[in-house]
N, CA, C, O and CB atoms as a CASP TS submission, in Angstrom:
PFRMAT TS
TARGET T0000
AUTHOR 0000-0000-0000
METHOD Language model
MODEL 1
PARENT N/A
ATOM      1  N   MET     1     -34.508 -37.934  13.084  1.00  0.00           N
ATOM      2  CA  MET     1     -34.517 -37.421  11.727  1.00  0.00           C
ATOM      3  C   MET     1     -32.684 -36.844  12.230  1.00  0.00           C
ATOM      4  O   MET     1     -31.582 -37.247  11.858  1.00  0.00           O
ATOM      5  CB  MET     1     -36.120 -35.995  11.237  1.00  0.00           C
ATOM      6  N   TYR     2     -33.051 -35.902  13.078  1.00  0.00           N
ATOM      7  CA  TYR     2     -31.384 -34.978  13.055  1.00  0.00           C
ATOM      8  C   TYR     2     -30.965 -35.625  14.619  1.00  0.00           C
ATOM      9  O   TYR     2     -29.868 -35.304  15.078  1.00  0.00           O
ATOM     10  CB  TYR     2     -31.497 -32.579  13.049  1.00  0.00           C
ATOM     11  N   ASP     3     -31.822 -36.492  15.371  1.00  0.00           N
ATOM     12  CA  ASP     3     -31.172 -36.938  16.485  1.00  0.00           C
ATOM     13  C   ASP     3     -30.912 -35.894  17.395  1.00  0.00           C
ATOM     14  O   ASP     3     -29.900 -35.888  18.095  1.00  0.00           O
ATOM     15  CB  ASP     3     -30.029 -37.581  16.163  1.00  0.00           C
ATOM     16  N   GLY     4     -31.817 -34.960  17.426  1.00  0.00           N
ATOM     17  CA  GLY     4     -31.516 -33.901  18.335  1.00  0.00           C
ATOM     18  C   GLY     4     -30.405 -33.118  18.526  1.00  0.00           C
ATOM     19  O   GLY     4     -29.929 -32.742  19.597  1.00  0.00           O
ATOM     20  N   GLY     5     -29.873 -32.811  16.946  1.00  0.00           N
ATOM     21  CA  GLY     5     -28.541 -32.378  16.472  1.00  0.00           C
ATOM     22  C   GLY     5     -28.876 -30.640  16.424  1.00  0.00           C
ATOM     23  O   GLY     5     -29.485 -30.125  17.362  1.00  0.00           O
ATOM     24  N   VAL     6     -28.459 -29.904  15.360  1.00  0.00           N
ATOM     25  CA  VAL     6     -28.392 -28.792  15.178  1.00  0.00           C
ATOM     26  C   VAL     6     -29.949 -28.299  15.302  1.00  0.00           C
ATOM     27  O   VAL     6     -30.261 -27.453  16.140  1.00  0.00           O
ATOM     28  CB  VAL     6     -27.644 -28.588  13.980  1.00  0.00           C
ATOM     29  N   PHE     7     -30.856 -28.855  14.456  1.00  0.00           N
ATOM     30  CA  PHE     7     -32.285 -28.495  14.597  1.00  0.00           C
ATOM     31  C   PHE     7     -33.024 -29.306  15.556  1.00  0.00           C
ATOM     32  O   PHE     7     -34.160 -29.690  15.277  1.00  0.00           O
ATOM     33  CB  PHE     7     -32.965 -28.590  13.328  1.00  0.00           C
ATOM     34  N   GLY     8     -32.548 -29.555  16.507  1.00  0.00           N
ATOM     35  CA  GLY     8     -33.577 -30.599  17.592  1.00  0.00           C
ATOM     36  C   GLY     8     -34.194 -29.895  18.551  1.00  0.00           C
ATOM     37  O   GLY     8     -35.342 -30.120  18.933  1.00  0.00           O
ATOM     38  N   GLY     9     -33.448 -29.007  18.980  1.00  0.00           N
ATOM     39  CA  GLY     9     -34.166 -27.744  19.996  1.00  0.00           C
ATOM     40  C   GLY     9     -34.862 -26.899  19.278  1.00  0.00           C
ATOM     41  O   GLY     9     -35.948 -26.542  19.735  1.00  0.00           O
ATOM     42  N   PHE    10     -34.377 -26.335  17.889  1.00  0.00           N
ATOM     43  CA  PHE    10     -35.045 -25.358  17.501  1.00  0.00           C
ATOM     44  C   PHE    10     -36.262 -25.673  16.904  1.00  0.00           C
ATOM     45  O   PHE    10     -37.173 -24.846  16.940  1.00  0.00           O
ATOM     46  CB  PHE    10     -34.354 -24.675  16.786  1.00  0.00           C
ATOM     47  N   THR    11     -36.464 -27.168  16.152  1.00  0.00           N
ATOM     48  CA  THR    11     -37.816 -27.671  15.747  1.00  0.00           C
ATOM     49  C   THR    11     -38.797 -27.786  16.848  1.00  0.00           C
ATOM     50  O   THR    11     -39.958 -27.493  16.563  1.00  0.00           O
ATOM     51  CB  THR    11     -37.703 -28.993  15.118  1.00  0.00           C
ATOM     52  N   ARG    12     -38.518 -28.183  18.120  1.00  0.00           N
ATOM     53  CA  ARG    12     -39.381 -28.249  19.389  1.00  0.00           C
ATOM     54  C   ARG    12     -39.789 -27.135  19.477  1.00  0.00           C
ATOM     55  O   ARG    12     -40.985 -26.894  19.318  1.00  0.00           O
ATOM     56  CB  ARG    12     -38.823 -28.633  20.638  1.00  0.00           C
ATOM     57  N   TRP    13     -38.784 -26.075  19.783  1.00  0.00           N
ATOM     58  CA  TRP    13     -39.635 -24.984  20.364  1.00  0.00           C
ATOM     59  C   TRP    13     -40.440 -23.936  19.283  1.00  0.00           C
ATOM     60  O   TRP    13     -41.123 -22.963  19.600  1.00  0.00           O
ATOM     61  CB  TRP    13     -38.641 -24.122  21.287  1.00  0.00           C
ATOM     62  N   ALA    14     -40.084 -24.550  17.596  1.00  0.00           N
ATOM     63  CA  ALA    14     -40.964 -23.968  16.731  1.00  0.00           C
ATOM     64  C   ALA    14     -42.080 -24.475  16.747  1.00  0.00           C
ATOM     65  O   ALA    14     -42.980 -23.702  16.418  1.00  0.00           O
ATOM     66  CB  ALA    14     -40.610 -23.933  15.593  1.00  0.00           C
ATOM     67  N   VAL    15     -42.509 -25.952  17.123  1.00  0.00           N
ATOM     68  CA  VAL    15     -43.861 -26.655  17.733  1.00  0.00           C
ATOM     69  C   VAL    15     -44.340 -25.751  18.453  1.00  0.00           C
ATOM     70  O   VAL    15     -45.350 -25.141  18.102  1.00  0.00           O
ATOM     71  CB  VAL    15     -43.753 -27.940  18.599  1.00  0.00           C
ATOM     72  N   VAL    16     -43.676 -25.489  19.643  1.00  0.00           N
ATOM     73  CA  VAL    16     -44.427 -24.952  20.647  1.00  0.00           C
ATOM     74  C   VAL    16     -44.931 -23.683  20.336  1.00  0.00           C
ATOM     75  O   VAL    16     -46.098 -23.384  20.592  1.00  0.00           O
ATOM     76  CB  VAL    16     -43.742 -24.902  21.783  1.00  0.00           C
ATOM     77  N   PHE    17     -44.091 -22.866  19.771  1.00  0.00           N
ATOM     78  CA  PHE    17     -44.453 -21.418  19.202  1.00  0.00           C
ATOM     79  C   PHE    17     -45.432 -21.471  18.449  1.00  0.00           C
ATOM     80  O   PHE    17     -46.350 -20.673  18.635  1.00  0.00           O
ATOM     81  CB  PHE    17     -43.476 -20.732  18.450  1.00  0.00           C
ATOM     82  N   LEU    18     -45.506 -22.480  17.334  1.00  0.00           N
ATOM     83  CA  LEU    18     -46.567 -22.863  16.392  1.00  0.00           C
ATOM     84  C   LEU    18     -47.949 -23.003  17.091  1.00  0.00           C
ATOM     85  O   LEU    18     -48.990 -22.748  16.485  1.00  0.00           O
ATOM     86  CB  LEU    18     -46.190 -24.196  15.700  1.00  0.00           C
ATOM     87  N   ILE    19     -47.921 -23.490  18.619  1.00  0.00           N
ATOM     88  CA  ILE    19     -49.102 -24.403  19.109  1.00  0.00           C
ATOM     89  C   ILE    19     -49.841 -23.174  19.391  1.00  0.00           C
ATOM     90  O   ILE    19     -50.959 -22.871  18.974  1.00  0.00           O
ATOM     91  CB  ILE    19     -48.873 -25.571  20.473  1.00  0.00           C
ATOM     92  N   ILE    20     -48.944 -22.402  20.276  1.00  0.00           N
ATOM     93  CA  ILE    20     -49.050 -21.036  20.860  1.00  0.00           C
ATOM     94  C   ILE    20     -49.907 -20.062  20.213  1.00  0.00           C
ATOM     95  O   ILE    20     -51.042 -19.661  20.472  1.00  0.00           O
ATOM     96  CB  ILE    20     -47.801 -20.456  20.919  1.00  0.00           C
ATOM     97  N   PHE    21     -48.887 -19.725  19.108  1.00  0.00           N
ATOM     98  CA  PHE    21     -49.598 -18.809  17.989  1.00  0.00           C
ATOM     99  C   PHE    21     -51.059 -19.026  17.292  1.00  0.00           C
ATOM    100  O   PHE    21     -51.745 -18.132  16.795  1.00  0.00           O
ATOM    101  CB  PHE    21     -48.699 -18.835  16.861  1.00  0.00           C
ATOM    102  N   VAL    22     -51.402 -20.505  17.373  1.00  0.00           N
ATOM    103  CA  VAL    22     -52.714 -20.801  16.695  1.00  0.00           C
ATOM    104  C   VAL    22     -53.847 -20.630  18.049  1.00  0.00           C
ATOM    105  O   VAL    22     -54.925 -20.059  17.885  1.00  0.00           O
ATOM    106  CB  VAL    22     -52.681 -22.544  15.904  1.00  0.00           C
ATOM    107  N   LEU    23     -53.518 -21.085  19.098  1.00  0.00           N
ATOM    108  CA  LEU    23     -54.156 -20.829  20.252  1.00  0.00           C
ATOM    109  C   LEU    23     -54.214 -19.282  20.150  1.00  0.00           C
ATOM    110  O   LEU    23     -55.310 -18.759  19.948  1.00  0.00           O
ATOM    111  CB  LEU    23     -53.431 -21.442  21.528  1.00  0.00           C
ATOM    112  N   PHE    24     -53.178 -18.572  20.269  1.00  0.00           N
ATOM    113  CA  PHE    24     -53.514 -16.901  20.474  1.00  0.00           C
ATOM    114  C   PHE    24     -54.190 -16.597  19.268  1.00  0.00           C
ATOM    115  O   PHE    24     -54.882 -15.598  19.458  1.00  0.00           O
ATOM    116  CB  PHE    24     -52.128 -15.799  20.644  1.00  0.00           C
ATOM    117  N   ILE    25     -54.324 -17.147  17.767  1.00  0.00           N
ATOM    118  CA  ILE    25     -55.728 -16.163  16.951  1.00  0.00           C
ATOM    119  C   ILE    25     -56.763 -17.160  17.200  1.00  0.00           C
ATOM    120  O   ILE    25     -57.713 -17.042  16.427  1.00  0.00           O
ATOM    121  CB  ILE    25     -55.636 -15.763  14.944  1.00  0.00           C
ATOM    122  N   LEU    26     -56.859 -18.051  18.000  1.00  0.00           N
ATOM    123  CA  LEU    26     -58.289 -18.631  17.896  1.00  0.00           C
ATOM    124  C   LEU    26     -59.316 -17.794  19.036  1.00  0.00           C
ATOM    125  O   LEU    26     -60.480 -17.400  18.956  1.00  0.00           O
ATOM    126  CB  LEU    26     -58.210 -20.425  18.266  1.00  0.00           C
ATOM    127  N   LEU    27     -58.057 -17.722  20.354  1.00  0.00           N
ATOM    128  CA  LEU    27     -58.566 -17.327  21.496  1.00  0.00           C
ATOM    129  C   LEU    27     -58.841 -15.381  21.583  1.00  0.00           C
ATOM    130  O   LEU    27     -59.501 -14.898  22.503  1.00  0.00           O
ATOM    131  CB  LEU    27     -57.431 -17.998  22.610  1.00  0.00           C
ATOM    132  N   VAL    28     -58.423 -14.801  20.850  1.00  0.00           N
ATOM    133  CA  VAL    28     -58.251 -13.409  21.090  1.00  0.00           C
ATOM    134  C   VAL    28     -59.454 -12.653  20.258  1.00  0.00           C
ATOM    135  O   VAL    28     -59.863 -11.534  20.568  1.00  0.00           O
ATOM    136  CB  VAL    28     -56.720 -12.941  20.624  1.00  0.00           C
ATOM    137  N   PRO    29     -59.936 -13.388  19.211  1.00  0.00           N
ATOM    138  CA  PRO    29     -61.231 -12.827  18.972  1.00  0.00           C
ATOM    139  C   PRO    29     -62.225 -13.252  19.704  1.00  0.00           C
ATOM    140  O   PRO    29     -62.937 -12.377  20.198  1.00  0.00           O
ATOM    141  CB  PRO    29     -61.610 -12.970  17.794  1.00  0.00           C
ATOM    142  N   TYR    30     -62.502 -14.453  19.936  1.00  0.00           N
ATOM    143  CA  TYR    30     -63.424 -14.895  20.947  1.00  0.00           C
ATOM    144  C   TYR    30     -63.615 -13.888  22.372  1.00  0.00           C
ATOM    145  O   TYR    30     -64.631 -13.351  22.813  1.00  0.00           O
ATOM    146  CB  TYR    30     -62.884 -16.343  21.341  1.00  0.00           C
ATOM    147  N   ALA    31     -62.339 -13.880  22.830  1.00  0.00           N
ATOM    148  CA  ALA    31     -62.047 -12.925  24.687  1.00  0.00           C
ATOM    149  C   ALA    31     -62.551 -11.516  24.065  1.00  0.00           C
ATOM    150  O   ALA    31     -63.377 -10.745  24.554  1.00  0.00           O
ATOM    151  CB  ALA    31     -59.739 -12.705  25.558  1.00  0.00           C
ATOM    152  N   ALA    32     -61.848 -11.393  22.888  1.00  0.00           N
ATOM    153  CA  ALA    32     -61.941  -9.890  22.343  1.00  0.00           C
ATOM    154  C   ALA    32     -64.086  -9.458  22.410  1.00  0.00           C
ATOM    155  O   ALA    32     -64.660  -8.645  23.135  1.00  0.00           O
ATOM    156  CB  ALA    32     -61.029  -9.955  20.140  1.00  0.00           C
ATOM    157  N   THR    33     -64.578 -10.237  21.535  1.00  0.00           N
ATOM    158  CA  THR    33     -66.022 -10.300  21.279  1.00  0.00           C
ATOM    159  C   THR    33     -66.824 -10.503  22.845  1.00  0.00           C
ATOM    160  O   THR    33     -67.793  -9.853  23.238  1.00  0.00           O
ATOM    161  CB  THR    33     -66.321 -11.663  20.145  1.00  0.00           C
ATOM    162  N   THR    34     -66.281 -11.328  23.400  1.00  0.00           N
ATOM    163  CA  THR    34     -67.229 -11.668  24.891  1.00  0.00           C
ATOM    164  C   THR    34     -66.687 -10.520  25.777  1.00  0.00           C
ATOM    165  O   THR    34     -67.516 -10.127  26.597  1.00  0.00           O
ATOM    166  CB  THR    34     -66.888 -13.442  25.787  1.00  0.00           C
ATOM    167  N   CYS    35     -65.512  -9.901  25.805  1.00  0.00           N
ATOM    168  CA  CYS    35     -65.269  -8.532  26.675  1.00  0.00           C
ATOM    169  C   CYS    35     -66.106  -7.618  26.153  1.00  0.00           C
ATOM    170  O   CYS    35     -66.953  -7.228  26.956  1.00  0.00           O
ATOM    171  CB  CYS    35     -63.798  -7.898  26.655  1.00  0.00           C
ATOM    172  N   CYS    36     -66.172  -6.976  24.694  1.00  0.00           N
ATOM    173  CA  CYS    36     -66.779  -5.967  24.048  1.00  0.00           C
ATOM    174  C   CYS    36     -68.193  -5.775  24.273  1.00  0.00           C
ATOM    175  O   CYS    36     -68.763  -4.705  24.485  1.00  0.00           O
ATOM    176  CB  CYS    36     -66.564  -6.111  22.795  1.00  0.00           C
ATOM    177  N   THR    37     -68.843  -7.273  24.183  1.00  0.00           N
ATOM    178  CA  THR    37     -70.573  -7.257  24.031  1.00  0.00           C
ATOM    179  C   THR    37     -70.674  -7.382  25.473  1.00  0.00           C
ATOM    180  O   THR    37     -71.840  -7.092  25.742  1.00  0.00           O
ATOM    181  CB  THR    37     -71.504  -8.643  23.037  1.00  0.00           C
ATOM    182  N   THR    38     -70.035  -7.672  26.558  1.00  0.00           N
ATOM    183  CA  THR    38     -70.926  -8.029  27.882  1.00  0.00           C
ATOM    184  C   THR    38     -70.322  -7.071  28.609  1.00  0.00           C
ATOM    185  O   THR    38     -70.498  -7.171  29.823  1.00  0.00           O
ATOM    186  CB  THR    38     -70.868  -9.592  28.614  1.00  0.00           C
ATOM    187  N   THR    39     -69.687  -6.204  28.245  1.00  0.00           N
ATOM    188  CA  THR    39     -68.790  -5.060  29.431  1.00  0.00           C
ATOM    189  C   THR    39     -69.965  -4.122  29.493  1.00  0.00           C
ATOM    190  O   THR    39     -70.517  -3.736  28.462  1.00  0.00           O
ATOM    191  CB  THR    39     -67.038  -4.073  28.798  1.00  0.00           C
ATOM    192  N   THR    40     -70.473  -3.636  31.073  1.00  0.00           N
ATOM    193  CA  THR    40     -71.171  -2.404  31.019  1.00  0.00           C
ATOM    194  C   THR    40     -70.490  -1.245  31.507  1.00  0.00           C
ATOM    195  O   THR    40     -70.028  -1.218  32.648  1.00  0.00           O
ATOM    196  CB  THR    40     -72.322  -2.508  31.685  1.00  0.00           C
ATOM    197  N   TYR    41     -70.399  -0.264  30.693  1.00  0.00           N
ATOM    198  CA  TYR    41     -69.398   1.277  31.615  1.00  0.00           C
ATOM    199  C   TYR    41     -70.230   1.887  32.478  1.00  0.00           C
ATOM    200  O   TYR    41     -69.835   2.845  33.143  1.00  0.00           O
ATOM    201  CB  TYR    41     -68.828   2.772  30.569  1.00  0.00           C
TER
END
């Protein structure tokens, strides 16, 4: 649509950021639960 013009790079980085953000939201609660429930002090 924009042929890599003004919004070409921006939309690409926006998609990358969105994917990372979704993975972050999905993995952080799982990692926190696994860490806090299995760690022995």
